[in-house]
NUROLUM-502366 format. One line per 3 residues: number of its first residue (from 1); their letters; for each residue x, y, z of N, C-alpha, C, CB. Coordinates in steps of 0.2 Angstrom, whole numbers, m for minus. Glycine has a CB too. Layout:
NUM = a = X,Y,Z,X,Y,Z,X,Y,Z,X,Y,Z; ...
//
This chain:
1 = mln = 83,m342,m836,80,m340,m831,85,m337,m826,78,m345,m828; 92,m337,m825,95,m334,m821,96,m326,m824,101,m339,m821; 95,m326,m830,95,m320,m833,90,m312,m830,94,m322,m840
4 = tqq = 86,m318,m832,78,m315,m829,78,m313,m822,71,m320,m831; 81,m319,m818,82,m317,m810,85,m312,m808,86,m322,m807; 91,m311,m812,95,m304,m811,94,m299,m812,100,m304,m815
7 = vhc = 88,m300,m819,85,m293,m821,78,m290,m815,81,m294,m830; 76,m296,m813,71,m294,m808,75,m293,m800,65,m300,m807; 79,m293,m799,84,m291,m794,85,m284,m793,89,m294,m795
10 = agl = 88,m284,m800,90,m276,m801,83,m271,m802,95,m276,m809; 78,m274,m804,72,m270,m804,70,m269,m795,64,m275,m808; 71,m275,m793,69,m275,m784,75,m269,m782,71,m285,m778
13 = ied = 81,m269,m784,86,m265,m781,85,m257,m782,92,m268,m783; 83,m255,m788,82,m249,m791,74,m247,m786,81,m249,m801; 71,m252,m786,62,m249,m781,65,m248,m773,54,m258,m782
16 = knk = 70,m252,m772,71,m250,m766,76,m243,m766,74,m256,m762; 81,m242,m769,85,m237,m770,80,m231,m771,88,m240,m776; 74,m230,m775,70,m226,m776,65,m223,m768,66,m229,m782
19 = lis = 64,m230,m767,61,m228,m759,65,m225,m754,58,m235,m755; 72,m228,m755,77,m225,m750,77,m217,m752,87,m229,m751; 76,m216,m758,78,m208,m760,71,m204,m759,79,m207,m769
22 = elq = 66,m207,m758,60,m206,m756,60,m204,m749,57,m210,m757; 61,m207,m746,61,m206,m737,67,m202,m736,62,m215,m731; 73,m203,m738,76,m197,m736,74,m190,m738,82,m198,m740
25 = qel = 72,m189,m744,69,m183,m745,64,m182,m739,65,m183,m753; 59,m186,m738,53,m184,m733,57,m182,m726,48,m191,m732; 63,m186,m725,68,m185,m717,69,m179,m718,75,m189,m716
28 = ktk = 72,m175,m724,74,m169,m724,70,m163,m723,76,m168,m728; 63,m165,m726,57,m161,m726,55,m160,m719,52,m163,m730; 57,m165,m715,53,m166,m709,59,m162,m703,51,m174,m707
31 = ddq = 65,m162,m705,71,m159,m702,68,m151,m703,78,m162,m705; 68,m150,m710,66,m142,m709,60,m142,m706,66,m137,m717; 55,m144,m708,48,m142,m702,50,m142,m695,41,m147,m703
34 = yvk = 54,m146,m693,56,m146,m685,60,m140,m684,60,m153,m683; 65,m138,m687,68,m132,m687,65,m124,m687,72,m132,m692; 60,m126,m691,55,m120,m692,50,m120,m686,50,m122,m699
37 = dlk = 49,m126,m682,44,m126,m678,48,m124,m671,40,m132,m677; 54,m127,m670,58,m125,m666,59,m115,m665,64,m129,m669; 60,m113,m673,61,m106,m674,54,m102,m670,63,m105,m682
40 = kqs = 50,m104,m673,42,m102,m670,41,m102,m664,37,m107,m672; 43,m108,m661,43,m109,m652,48,m104,m649,46,m117,m648; 53,m102,m651,58,m97,m647,55,m91,m648,67,m97,m649
43 = ddi = 53,m89,m655,49,m83,m656,43,m82,m651,47,m83,m662; 40,m88,m650,32,m88,m646,36,m86,m637,26,m98,m647; 41,m91,m637,44,m89,m630,46,m82,m629,50,m94,m628
46 = cll = 51,m79,m634,52,m73,m632,47,m68,m632,56,m71,m637; 41,m69,m636,36,m64,m635,32,m67,m629,33,m63,m640; 31,m71,m627,28,m73,m620,33,m69,m614,28,m82,m619
49 = ler = 39,m69,m614,43,m69,m608,42,m59,m609,52,m74,m609; 43,m56,m616,42,m50,m616,36,m46,m612,43,m49,m623; 29,m50,m614,23,m49,m610,24,m50,m603,17,m54,m612
52 = mee = 28,m56,m601,26,m56,m592,31,m50,m590,29,m66,m587; 37,m47,m593,39,m43,m591,35,m36,m590,43,m44,m595; 31,m36,m595,26,m29,m596,22,m30,m588,19,m29,m605
55 = qvk = 19,m35,m589,15,m38,m584,18,m36,m576,15,m48,m585; 23,m39,m576,29,m38,m569,30,m31,m569,38,m43,m569; 32,m27,m573,31,m19,m575,26,m16,m570,28,m17,m583
58 = him = 20,m19,m573,14,m14,m572,13,m17,m565,7,m14,m577; 13,m22,m563,11,m25,m556,15,m21,m551,12,m33,m555; 22,m21,m552,27,m16,m549,23,m11,m547,31,m15,m553
61 = ktf = 21,m6,m553,20,0,m553,13,1,m548,20,3,m561; 7,m3,m549,2,m3,m546,4,m5,m537,m1,m8,m549; 9,m11,m535,11,m11,m529,12,m4,m526,16,m14,m528
64 = rqe = 18,m1,m530,22,6,m527,16,10,m525,27,10,m532; 11,12,m529,6,17,m529,1,15,m523,3,18,m535; m1,8,m522,m5,6,m516,0,8,m509,m8,m2,m516
67 = lny = 7,5,m510,11,6,m504,12,13,m501,17,2,m505; 11,18,m507,12,27,m504,5,27,m502,14,34,m510; m1,25,m505,m8,25,m501,m8,23,m494,m14,22,m504
70 = iek = m5,18,m494,m5,15,m486,0,20,m482,m3,6,m485; 6,22,m484,9,25,m481,8,32,m478,13,26,m483; 3,35,m483,m1,40,m480,m4,40,m477,m3,43,m483
73 = afe = m8,35,m476,m13,33,m473,m13,32,m465,m14,28,m475; m5,28,m465,m3,28,m458,0,36,m456,4,21,m457; 2,38,m460,4,45,m457,0,51,m455,7,49,m461
76 = ver = m7,49,m458,m13,54,m456,m15,52,m448,m21,52,m461; m14,43,m449,m18,42,m441,m13,42,m437,m22,34,m440; m6,43,m439,m1,44,m433,m2,53,m431,9,41,m437
79 = qem = m5,55,m433,m3,63,m433,m10,63,m429,m3,68,m442; m16,59,m430,m21,57,m426,m20,57,m419,m23,52,m427; m18,52,m418,m15,48,m413,m12,52,m409,m10,43,m415
82 = las = m6,56,m411,m1,62,m408,m6,65,m405,5,66,m412; m10,68,m408,m14,74,m405,m19,72,m401,m16,78,m410; m22,68,m401,m25,64,m396,m22,63,m390,m26,58,m398
85 = nkk = m16,60,m391,m13,57,m386,m9,64,m381,m7,51,m389; m8,71,m386,m7,76,m382,m12,79,m379,m4,81,m385; m17,80,m380,m22,82,m377,m25,78,m369,m27,81,m383
88 = kwe = m24,71,m370,m24,67,m365,m19,69,m359,m22,62,m368; m12,69,m363,m6,72,m357,m9,78,m354,1,73,m361; m10,82,m358,m12,90,m354,m18,89,m350,m15,96,m359
91 = ral = m22,84,m351,m28,83,m344,m25,80,m339,m34,79,m346; m21,75,m340,m18,72,m335,m14,76,m331,m15,66,m338; m9,81,m334,m4,85,m331,m9,91,m326,2,87,m336
94 = qah = m15,93,m330,m18,97,m325,m21,94,m319,m24,100,m328; m24,88,m319,m26,84,m315,m21,83,m309,m29,78,m317; m15,81,m312,m10,80,m306,m8,87,m304,m2,75,m308
97 = nak = m7,93,m306,m6,99,m303,m9,101,m298,m7,103,m306; m17,99,m300,m22,100,m295,m22,95,m289,m29,100,m298; m21,90,m291,m21,84,m284,m14,86,m280,m22,73,m286
100 = ele = m8,90,m282,m2,90,m279,m4,98,m275,5,89,m285; m8,101,m277,m11,108,m274,m13,105,m268,m16,111,m277; m19,101,m269,m23,100,m263,m20,96,m258,m30,98,m264
103 = ylm = m13,91,m261,m9,88,m256,m5,93,m251,m5,83,m261; m4,99,m255,0,104,m252,m4,107,m245,1,109,m257; m10,109,m248,m16,111,m242,m16,105,m238,m23,113,m244
106 = nri = m17,100,m238,m19,95,m231,m13,96,m228,m21,86,m233; m6,97,m231,1,94,m228,1,101,m221,9,94,m236; 1,107,m225,0,113,m219,m4,111,m216,m1,120,m221
109 = kkv = m10,109,m215,m16,111,m210,m13,104,m206,m27,111,m214; m11,99,m208,m8,94,m203,m3,96,m199,m6,88,m207; 1,100,m202,9,102,m197,5,107,m193,17,106,m203
112 = edy = 2,112,m194,m2,115,m189,m4,111,m185,m8,118,m192; m9,105,m185,m11,101,m180,m5,99,m175,m15,95,m183; 0,96,m180,4,94,m175,8,97,m169,8,92,m178
115 = enq = 8,105,m173,11,110,m168,7,110,m163,12,117,m170; 1,111,m164,m4,111,m156,m5,105,m153,m11,113,m156; m4,99,m156,m3,94,m150,2,92,m147,m4,89,m151
118 = lnk = 10,96,m151,16,96,m147,14,99,m142,21,99,m149; 13,106,m143,12,111,m136,9,109,m131,8,119,m138; 2,103,m133,m1,102,m126,3,96,m124,m10,101,m127
121 = qrv = 7,91,m128,10,86,m125,16,88,m121,11,81,m130; 18,95,m122,24,97,m116,21,100,m110,29,101,m119; 16,104,m112,11,104,m104,10,98,m100,4,105,m105
124 = wdw = 7,92,m103,6,87,m100,12,83,m98,2,84,m102; 18,84,m101,24,80,m98,25,85,m92,30,78,m103; 26,91,m92,29,96,m87,24,94,m79,29,106,m91
127 = eey = 19,93,m80,14,91,m75,16,85,m70,8,89,m78; 17,79,m77,18,73,m74,26,73,m71,17,67,m79; 31,76,m74,37,77,m71,38,78,m64,39,83,m74
130 = nmi = 32,83,m61,32,85,m55,29,80,m50,30,90,m56; 25,75,m53,21,72,m49,24,67,m50,14,72,m50; 30,65,m53,34,58,m52,41,60,m47,38,56,m60
133 = kik = 42,66,m49,46,69,m42,44,69,m36,48,76,m42; 38,70,m35,37,69,m28,35,62,m25,32,73,m26; 34,58,m31,32,51,m28,38,47,m27,28,48,m33
136 = leq = 44,49,m33,51,46,m31,54,48,m23,56,49,m38; 54,55,m21,54,57,m14,51,54,m8,51,61,m14; 45,53,m10,42,47,m5,45,41,m6,33,45,m5
139 = dvq = 47,39,m11,50,30,m13,57,31,m7,53,28,m24; 62,37,m8,67,37,m5,66,35,3,70,44,m7; 62,39,5,62,37,12,60,31,15,59,40,15
142 = vle = 54,28,10,53,20,13,59,16,10,44,17,11; 64,17,7,68,13,6,73,14,12,71,14,m1; 74,20,14,79,22,21,75,17,26,78,32,23
145 = qql = 69,17,28,68,13,32,67,5,31,63,15,34; 68,3,25,70,m3,22,77,m5,25,70,m4,15; 80,m1,24,88,m2,25,90,m3,32,92,6,23
148 = qqm = 86,1,37,88,m2,42,84,m7,45,89,2,46; 79,m9,43,78,m16,44,80,m22,42,73,m18,42; 84,m21,36,90,m25,33,97,m25,36,91,m21,26
151 = kat = 99,m21,40,104,m21,44,104,m26,50,106,m14,46; 97,m25,54,95,m30,58,94,m37,57,91,m28,60; 94,m37,51,91,m45,47,98,m47,46,85,m44,39
154 = yql = 102,m43,43,110,m47,42,113,m49,49,116,m40,38; 112,m46,53,115,m47,60,112,m55,62,114,m40,66; 107,m56,63,103,m61,63,107,m68,58,96,m59,60
157 = nqe = 105,m64,52,110,m72,48,117,m72,49,110,m72,39; 120,m67,51,127,m69,52,129,m72,59,130,m62,50; 124,m74,64,125,m78,69,122,m85,65,121,m75,77
160 = kle = 117,m87,61,115,m92,58,121,m95,54,109,m91,55; 124,m90,51,131,m93,47,136,m97,51,135,m88,44; 138,m93,56,143,m96,60,140,m102,63,145,m93,66
163 = ynf = 133,m104,66,132,m112,67,131,m115,62,127,m113,70; 130,m113,56,131,m118,49,136,m120,47,129,m117,44; 142,m115,47,150,m117,48,152,m123,52,154,m111,52
166 = qvl = 150,m122,59,153,m128,62,149,m134,59,151,m128,70; 142,m135,57,140,m140,54,143,m144,49,135,m140,52; 143,m138,46,149,m141,38,156,m143,39,150,m135,32
169 = kkr = 159,m141,44,166,m142,45,166,m152,48,170,m134,52; 160,m153,51,158,m160,52,158,m162,46,153,m161,55; 153,m161,42,152,m165,36,158,m164,32,146,m163,32
172 = dee = 162,m161,31,168,m159,26,174,m166,30,171,m150,27; 172,m166,36,176,m174,38,174,m180,37,177,m175,44; 168,m181,34,165,m187,34,167,m188,26,156,m187,36
175 = stv = 165,m181,22,166,m181,15,173,m183,13,164,m176,14; 178,m182,17,186,m184,15,186,m192,15,192,m180,20; 184,m195,20,184,m202,19,178,m205,14,183,m204,26
178 = iks = 174,m203,13,171,m205,6,175,m202,0,164,m202,5; 179,m198,m1,182,m197,m7,188,m201,m8,183,m192,m8; 190,m202,m2,195,m208,m4,194,m215,m8,196,m211,3
181 = qqk = 187,m216,m4,185,m223,m6,184,m222,m15,177,m225,m2; 180,m217,m15,179,m215,m22,186,m213,m27,176,m209,m20; 191,m210,m24,197,m212,m29,199,m218,m31,203,m210,m27
184 = rki = 200,m223,m26,201,m231,m28,196,m234,m33,201,m235,m21; 191,m231,m33,185,m235,m37,188,m231,m44,174,m234,m35; 189,m224,m46,189,m221,m50,197,m225,m55,189,m214,m46
187 = nrl = 201,m225,m48,207,m230,m53,206,m235,m57,210,m234,m50; 201,m239,m52,200,m247,m55,195,m244,m63,194,m252,m49; 191,m240,m63,188,m238,m69,193,m235,m75,182,m233,m66
190 = hda = 198,m231,m72,203,m228,m77,207,m235,m82,209,m224,m72; 208,m241,m78,212,m246,m81,205,m249,m85,216,m251,m76; 201,m250,m84,196,m252,m88,195,m248,m95,189,m252,m83
193 = lnn = 195,m241,m92,194,m238,m99,201,m238,m103,191,m229,m98; 207,m238,m102,214,m239,m106,214,m245,m109,221,m239,m100; 208,m252,m107,209,m257,m112,204,m258,m115,211,m263,m109
196 = lra = 198,m253,m115,193,m253,m119,196,m246,m125,186,m253,m114; 201,m242,m123,204,m239,m129,208,m243,m134,206,m235,m128; 211,m247,m130,216,m250,m135,213,m254,m140,221,m255,m132
199 = kyn = 206,m257,m139,204,m261,m142,199,m258,m146,202,m265,m139; 199,m251,m146,194,m247,m150,199,m244,m156,190,m241,m146; 205,m243,m154,211,m241,m158,213,m247,m166,218,m240,m152
202 = kqi = 212,m253,m161,214,m258,m166,207,m259,m170,218,m267,m161; 202,m258,m168,197,m259,m173,196,m253,m177,191,m260,m170; 198,m246,m176,200,m240,m182,203,m241,m186,204,m235,m180
205 = khf = 209,m244,m183,216,m246,m189,212,m252,m193,223,m251,m184; 209,m255,m191,205,m263,m196,200,m259,m201,198,m269,m189; 195,m253,m199,191,m252,m203,194,m246,m205,185,m252,m200
208 = qee = 198,m243,m205,203,m238,m210,205,m241,m216,210,m236,m208; 208,m247,m214,211,m252,m219,206,m253,m225,210,m259,m215; 201,m256,m220,194,m259,m225,194,m252,m229,184,m260,m220
211 = nqs = 193,m247,m227,189,m242,m231,195,m240,m235,185,m235,m225; 200,m240,m235,207,m239,m241,205,m242,m245,214,m241,m240; 206,m249,m245,203,m255,m250,197,m254,m254,202,m260,m246
214 = lts = 191,m252,m250,186,m252,m254,184,m245,m259,181,m253,m251; 188,m240,m254,190,m233,m259,192,m235,m267,198,m227,m256; 198,m239,m266,203,m240,m273,198,m245,m277,212,m244,m271
217 = dyk = 195,m250,m275,191,m253,m277,184,m248,m282,190,m257,m273; 183,m244,m278,177,m241,m280,181,m234,m287,173,m237,m273; 187,m232,m285,190,m228,m290,190,m231,m296,197,m225,m288
220 = rfv = 193,m238,m294,194,m241,m300,187,m244,m306,198,m245,m298; 182,m245,m301,175,m243,m305,172,m238,m308,170,m244,m302; 173,m234,m306,173,m227,m309,175,m226,m315,176,m222,m305
223 = tqf = 182,m227,m315,187,m227,m320,184,m231,m326,194,m230,m318; 181,m237,m325,180,m241,m330,173,m240,m334,182,m249,m327; 168,m237,m329,163,m235,m330,163,m231,m334,160,m234,m325
226 = kel = 167,m224,m333,167,m218,m337,171,m219,m344,171,m212,m332; 175,m224,m346,176,m227,m349,172,m231,m356,178,m231,m345; 168,m235,m352,162,m238,m355,158,m231,m358,158,m243,m349
229 = qra = 156,m228,m354,151,m223,m355,154,m219,m361,150,m217,m347; 161,m216,m361,164,m213,m368,164,m218,m373,171,m210,m368; 165,m224,m374,165,m228,m380,160,m229,m381,168,m234,m380
232 = mrh = 152,m229,m377,147,m231,m379,144,m223,m383,142,m234,m372; 146,m218,m381,144,m212,m383,148,m209,m391,146,m209,m376; 154,m213,m390,158,m212,m397,155,m217,m403,165,m214,m395
235 = fal = 153,m224,m401,150,m227,m406,142,m225,m408,150,m234,m403; 139,m221,m402,132,m217,m404,134,m213,m409,127,m213,m398; 138,m207,m408,139,m202,m413,141,m205,m419,144,m197,m410
238 = vdd = 144,m210,m420,148,m213,m426,142,m215,m430,154,m219,m424; 138,m219,m426,132,m223,m430,127,m216,m432,127,m229,m425; 125,m211,m428,120,m206,m428,123,m201,m435,118,m202,m420
241 = kqf = 130,m202,m435,133,m198,m442,133,m202,m446,140,m195,m441; 134,m208,m448,132,m212,m452,126,m213,m455,135,m215,m450; 121,m213,m451,113,m213,m453,112,m206,m456,107,m214,m444
244 = rei = 113,m200,m453,113,m194,m455,115,m194,m462,116,m190,m451; 121,m194,m463,124,m194,m471,120,m198,m475,131,m197,m473; 118,m205,m474,116,m209,m478,107,m206,m479,117,m218,m476
247 = wlm = 104,m204,m475,99,m201,m475,98,m195,m480,98,m200,m469; 103,m190,m479,106,m185,m483,107,m185,m490,111,m182,m481; 111,m191,m493,111,m193,m499,106,m195,m503,113,m196,m499
250 = nee = 103,m201,m499,96,m204,m503,91,m196,m502,92,m213,m497; 89,m192,m498,87,m188,m497,88,m182,m503,89,m187,m490; 93,m180,m506,97,m177,m511,94,m180,m517,104,m177,m510
253 = eak = 94,m187,m518,93,m191,m525,84,m189,m525,97,m201,m525; 82,m191,m519,74,m192,m520,73,m183,m522,69,m195,m511; 74,m179,m519,73,m173,m520,75,m171,m529,76,m168,m514
256 = dli = 81,m173,m530,83,m172,m537,78,m176,m543,91,m174,m539; 75,m182,m540,71,m184,m545,64,m180,m545,71,m192,m545; 61,m179,m539,57,m176,m538,55,m168,m545,59,m175,m530
259 = sra = 62,m165,m544,62,m159,m547,62,m161,m554,68,m156,m545; 66,m166,m556,64,m168,m563,58,m169,m565,67,m173,m565; 55,m173,m560,47,m175,m563,44,m168,m563,41,m180,m558
262 = fav = 44,m164,m559,42,m156,m559,41,m153,m565,46,m152,m554; 49,m153,m566,50,m152,m574,48,m155,m580,55,m152,m575; 48,m161,m582,43,m163,m585,36,m163,m584,44,m168,m585
265 = dri = 33,m163,m578,26,m159,m578,24,m152,m582,25,m158,m572; 28,m148,m579,26,m141,m582,27,m141,m589,31,m135,m578; 33,m144,m591,32,m145,m598,28,m147,m603,35,m149,m599
268 = iht = 25,m153,m601,18,m156,m603,13,m150,m602,15,m164,m599; 11,m147,m595,6,m142,m594,7,m137,m600,8,m139,m587; 14,m135,m600,14,m127,m604,14,m129,m612,22,m122,m602
271 = hhl = 18,m133,m612,19,m133,m621,15,m139,m622,27,m135,m625; 13,m145,m621,9,m149,m624,2,m148,m623,10,m156,m622; m1,m146,m617,m8,m146,m615,m11,m139,m615,m9,m149,m607
274 = glp = m4,m134,m615,m6,m126,m614,m9,m125,m608,m11,m123,m620; m9,m128,m602,m12,m127,m596,m7,m124,m589,m17,m133,m595; m11,m118,m588,m6,m116,m582,m3,m121,m577,m10,m110,m577
277 = wta = 4,m121,m575,7,m124,m571,8,m122,m564,12,m126,m573; 5,m126,m558,8,m123,m553,13,m127,m549,3,m120,m549; 18,m125,m544,24,m130,m541,19,m133,m535,32,m126,m537
280 = pdf = 17,m139,m535,14,m141,m528,19,m141,m522,12,m149,m530; 16,m139,m516,20,m137,m511,20,m142,m505,16,m130,m509; 24,m147,m506,25,m152,m501,30,m153,m495,26,m157,m505
283 = wfl = 27,m154,m489,32,m150,m485,38,m155,m482,29,m147,m479; 39,m161,m485,44,m165,m484,51,m162,m489,40,m173,m486; 48,m158,m494,52,m155,m500,58,m151,m495,47,m149,m507
286 = rnv = 53,m148,m490,59,m141,m485,62,m146,m480,55,m134,m479; 61,m152,m480,65,m156,m474,72,m157,m474,62,m163,m473; 76,m155,m470,84,m158,m470,86,m162,m465,89,m152,m469
289 = gpi = 87,m169,m466,88,m173,m461,83,m176,m461,91,m169,m456; 84,m183,m454,80,m187,m453,76,m183,m449,81,m193,m452; 69,m185,m450,63,m183,m447,63,m186,m439,56,m186,m451
292 = sqq = 63,m192,m438,63,m195,m432,69,m193,m426,63,m201,m434; 74,m190,m430,79,m188,m427,81,m181,m425,84,m190,m430; 76,m175,m425,78,m169,m423,82,m169,m417,73,m166,m422
295 = prk = 88,m163,m418,91,m162,m412,86,m158,m407,97,m158,m413; 89,m161,m401,86,m161,m394,89,m155,m391,86,m168,m389; 86,m149,m388,88,m144,m385,89,m144,m376,83,m138,m387
298 = saa = 95,m143,m375,96,m144,m367,93,m140,m363,102,m143,m366; 94,m141,m356,89,m136,m351,90,m129,m351,90,m138,m344; 98,m130,m351,99,m121,m351,98,m119,m356,107,m117,m350
301 = qil = 98,m121,m362,97,m119,m369,89,m117,m368,99,m125,m375; 85,m121,m368,78,m120,m367,75,m113,m361,75,m127,m365; 77,m113,m356,78,m108,m351,81,m101,m354,82,m111,m346
304 = eev = 87,m102,m358,89,m96,m361,84,m92,m366,95,m98,m363; 81,m98,m370,75,m95,m375,70,m90,m372,70,m101,m380; 67,m95,m367,62,m92,m362,63,m87,m361,60,m94,m357
307 = lmq = 70,m86,m358,70,m79,m354,72,m74,m360,75,m78,m347; 73,m75,m363,77,m71,m370,69,m68,m372,81,m78,m378; 64,m74,m374,57,m71,m377,56,m67,m372,50,m77,m377
310 = aee = 55,m67,m367,51,m64,m361,53,m57,m360,52,m69,m353; 60,m57,m362,64,m50,m361,62,m47,m366,70,m50,m360; 62,m48,m373,60,m44,m378,53,m44,m378,62,m46,m385
313 = egt = 48,m47,m377,43,m45,m375,42,m40,m369,39,m50,m376; 44,m40,m365,45,m34,m360,46,m28,m363,49,m35,m356; 52,m27,m368,53,m21,m369,50,m19,m375,60,m20,m369
316 = eeg = 46,m22,m379,41,m22,m383,34,m17,m380,39,m28,m383; 33,m21,m374,28,m17,m371,28,m11,m367,26,m21,m368; 34,m9,m366,37,m5,m361,32,m4,m355,39,1,m365
319 = ale = 33,m9,m349,30,m7,m344,32,m2,m338,28,m12,m342; 28,2,m337,32,6,m332,32,6,m325,29,11,m334; 28,0,m322,28,0,m317,33,m5,m313,23,m1,m317
322 = aqs = 34,m3,m307,41,m5,m304,38,m13,m303,44,0,m296; 42,m19,m302,41,m25,m301,45,m27,m295,41,m28,m306; 44,m31,m289,47,m34,m286,51,m41,m290,43,m35,m281
325 = yld = 58,m41,m286,62,m47,m290,59,m53,m289,71,m47,m288; 54,m56,m283,50,m61,m282,43,m62,m287,49,m60,m275; 42,m56,m290,34,m57,m295,37,m61,m301,30,m47,m298
328 = lpk = 34,m66,m303,34,m67,m310,33,m62,m316,30,m70,m310; 36,m63,m320,35,m58,m326,27,m61,m329,43,m58,m334; 23,m57,m330,18,m57,m334,17,m60,m341,17,m51,m334
331 = qis = 24,m59,m344,25,m61,m351,24,m70,m354,33,m58,m352; 27,m72,m346,29,m80,m347,22,m82,m342,38,m84,m343; 19,m88,m348,13,m91,m344,14,m96,m339,9,m95,m348
334 = prt = 10,m98,m335,10,m103,m329,12,m108,m332,4,m105,m326; 9,m111,m338,13,m117,m343,20,m117,m344,10,m117,m349; 22,m112,m346,30,m111,m347,34,m110,m339,31,m104,m353
337 = trk = 31,m107,m336,35,m107,m327,34,m115,m325,30,m100,m320; 29,m119,m326,29,m125,m324,35,m129,m327,23,m128,m324; 36,m130,m335,39,m132,m336,49,m131,m336,36,m133,m340
340 = ilm = 49,m123,m334,55,m122,m333,57,m124,m324,55,m115,m335; 53,m124,m321,52,m128,m314,53,m135,m315,47,m126,m311; 51,m138,m319,52,m147,m319,59,m147,m321,46,m152,m324
343 = llc = 61,m143,m325,67,m143,m329,73,m143,m323,68,m137,m335; 71,m137,m320,78,m137,m314,75,m140,m309,81,m128,m311; 71,m142,m309,69,m149,m303,75,m155,m305,60,m152,m305
346 = des = 72,m158,m313,76,m163,m315,83,m161,m313,74,m164,m322; 88,m155,m315,94,m153,m314,95,m155,m307,95,m147,m316; 93,m153,m302,95,m152,m297,95,m158,m292,91,m147,m294
349 = vrv = 88,m163,m295,89,m169,m293,94,m174,m295,83,m171,m294; 97,m174,m301,102,m178,m304,108,m176,m301,103,m178,m311; 109,m169,m299,115,m167,m297,116,m169,m289,115,m160,m298
352 = atw = 109,m168,m285,111,m169,m278,108,m177,m278,106,m162,m272; 105,m181,m281,106,m188,m279,112,m192,m277,105,m191,m284; 117,m191,m281,124,m193,m281,129,m189,m278,126,m194,m285
355 = gca = 127,m183,m277,132,m178,m273,139,m177,m275,131,m179,m266; 143,m179,m271,151,m180,m272,152,m187,m275,155,m180,m265; 147,m190,m275,150,m197,m278,152,m198,m283,146,m200,m277
358 = grt = 150,m192,m289,153,m193,m295,158,m188,m298,148,m193,m298; 161,m183,m293,166,m178,m292,173,m181,m294,166,m175,m286; 176,m176,m297,184,m180,m298,188,m174,m292,188,m179,m308
361 = pap = 195,m177,m290,198,m183,m291,196,m189,m289,204,m183,m288; 191,m187,m283,189,m194,m278,182,m192,m275,196,m195,m271; 178,m194,m273,173,m194,m268,176,m195,m261,169,m200,m268
364 = cvr = 172,m192,m258,172,m194,m249,169,m202,m248,166,m187,m243; 172,m205,m243,172,m211,m242,166,m213,m240,176,m213,m239; 161,m208,m237,155,m211,m235,148,m209,m242,154,m206,m227
367 = caa = 151,m206,m247,149,m205,m252,151,m212,m257,151,m199,m254; 156,m213,m256,159,m220,m260,154,m226,m259,167,m221,m256; 156,m226,m251,151,m233,m248,144,m234,m251,149,m232,m241
370 = aaq = 140,m226,m250,132,m226,m251,133,m226,m259,127,m218,m248; 136,m223,m264,136,m226,m271,134,m232,m273,141,m225,m274; 140,m237,m270,139,m244,m271,134,m247,m268,144,m247,m270
373 = agr = 131,m245,m263,125,m248,m259,119,m246,m264,123,m244,m252; 119,m240,m268,114,m237,m271,109,m233,m266,111,m242,m275; 112,m231,m262,107,m226,m256,108,m218,m258,111,m228,m247
376 = aic = 106,m214,m253,107,m207,m253,114,m206,m251,102,m203,m248; 118,m200,m252,124,m199,m250,123,m193,m245,130,m197,m256; 129,m193,m244,131,m186,m237,128,m181,m237,139,m183,m236
379 = gl = 126,m178,m244,124,m172,m246,130,m166,m247,119,m171,m240; 136,m168,m247,142,m163,m249,142,m160,m256,148,m165,m247
//
């Protein structure tokens, strides 16, 4: 039985060896078939590339011919426009010359009219001069009569003044007595004033010391506040930088996976299914950086871009009319102008609200006290 079993085992082993040899032979056949398929596929790809190159060359040739036709059409249209503009210019020049000639004739006529009016005015002025001369001579005679009357009045007034002088002399004697009384009263008031000045100087000194202490406290608080702002700004920048780096790393990995998926999809469509494949256009593939944290522009940059855009549009249109410096440019819409004015207003309010309270090396005393109280400042 053992020999029989050994014979059976030898038969099984021989059958297994035959099966292994058949499988190896089939595997070699499949390998040869795979190599042939790869070679055929490479030949097909080369043929496809040659045909694509021929089609590209044909399309390029067609595009060049169409471009030449378009350029010729533009050149013809340009020549026609030049001819029409030249005719318009000649007609406008003739009309301008006719207007200048008409203006010259009108000016000559006005000059002749002005000369006639000037001659008439000279005659009228001469007559008026004679009349004024006669009238002035009569006025001189009247003034001489009035002078005689004034001399008589002067003598009468002199007598009245002498009488008034005697009266004033008596009143002066009475005023000296009153003056002595007033001097004594003034001395008492001077003493009271000196006492009040001493009290005032003490109060001023006390207020100055208190003001110096408040100023030193304010400087210390401002320094601490600036240090706190600097630290917060530093940590915010570090957090933003880390967030952006992590975002860019994840975004790069996601884009790499998407490109690999596109490559696999293209191979499946072109090689296995035999269908044309077009790359999908997704907006997030062109994005770089966080979507919700796009860099914001300052007010100065926005104003500079708007003004540069308006200047470029103005140079393209080539406006010939002179504009006043107070007129708004036509290239800027009212909505844009309103945004510019709002930005300027925000900047001016931010500076004017705290005035010199935030300047270095130190604000004035009034601004320091007002800044602590949260009120408006002196306006310096």
